[in-house]
C-alpha positions as CSV (number, residue, x, y, z in Angstrom):
1,M,205.6,23.1,127.4
2,A,203.1,25.7,126.4
3,S,201.2,25.3,129.6
4,S,204.3,25.8,131.8
5,S,205.3,29.0,129.9
6,Q,201.8,30.3,130.2
7,A,202.0,29.6,133.9
8,N,205.3,31.5,134.2
9,N,203.9,34.4,132.3
10,A,200.8,34.5,134.5
11,E,202.8,34.4,137.7
12,G,205.3,37.1,136.4
13,G,208.2,34.7,136.9
14,D,209.3,34.9,133.3
15,I,213.1,35.1,132.9
16,E,212.9,37.9,130.3
17,T,210.7,39.9,132.6
18,A,213.1,39.4,135.5
19,R,216.0,40.6,133.3
20,L,214.0,43.7,132.3
21,L,213.0,44.6,135.8
22,R,216.5,44.1,137.2
23,R,218.4,47.3,137.7
24,S,221.1,47.9,135.3
25,P,224.6,48.5,136.7
26,R,225.6,52.1,137.4
27,P,227.0,53.8,134.3
28,N,230.7,54.6,134.2
29,P,231.5,58.1,135.4
30,L,232.9,60.7,133.2
31,P,236.7,60.8,132.7
32,K,237.1,64.1,134.5
33,A,240.8,64.3,134.3
34,Q,240.9,63.8,130.6
35,L,238.1,66.3,130.1
36,A,240.0,68.8,132.3
37,V,243.0,68.5,130.1
38,I,241.0,69.0,126.9
39,Y,239.2,72.1,128.3
40,A,242.5,73.5,129.5
41,I,244.0,73.1,126.0
42,K,240.8,74.6,124.4
43,L,241.2,77.6,126.7
44,T,244.9,78.2,126.1
45,I,244.7,78.1,122.3
46,P,242.6,81.3,122.0
47,I,244.6,83.1,124.6
48,A,247.8,82.3,122.7
49,L,246.3,83.5,119.4
50,T,245.2,86.8,121.0
51,Q,248.8,87.3,122.2
52,A,250.3,86.5,118.8
53,L,247.9,88.2,116.4
54,P,249.1,91.8,117.0
55,Y,252.6,90.8,115.8
56,I,251.5,89.0,112.6
57,N,251.8,92.3,110.6
58,V,255.4,92.8,111.7
59,L,256.3,89.2,110.9
60,V,254.8,89.4,107.4
61,E,256.4,92.8,106.7
62,E,259.8,91.4,107.5
63,L,259.4,88.0,105.9
64,A,257.6,89.1,102.7
65,A,259.5,92.4,102.3
66,S,256.2,94.1,101.7
67,E,254.9,97.5,102.7
68,G,251.5,99.2,103.3
69,A,248.4,97.5,101.9
70,E,250.4,94.4,100.8
71,T,251.3,93.7,104.4
72,G,247.7,93.8,105.5
73,Y,246.7,91.6,102.6
74,Y,249.3,88.9,103.3
75,S,248.8,89.0,107.1
76,G,245.0,88.5,106.4
77,L,245.9,85.4,104.4
78,A,248.1,84.2,107.2
79,V,245.5,84.6,109.9
80,G,242.8,83.0,107.9
């Protein structure tokens, strides 16, 4: 057995070598539709926040029944 495996190694016909030299199958492509949905959501969230943030002070003023500096403090807590 040892002589036959040495002969295969010398000839380059080893099964493991053939497996390593064989081209691997083409990798799966990116899920473009799913990534497009994720990027669209990631784009719309900041746009929605920029549209809502100017009105947070009014909302806090009406809900918390606060005035002046308290409104700014509470709206700062609400925004984060």
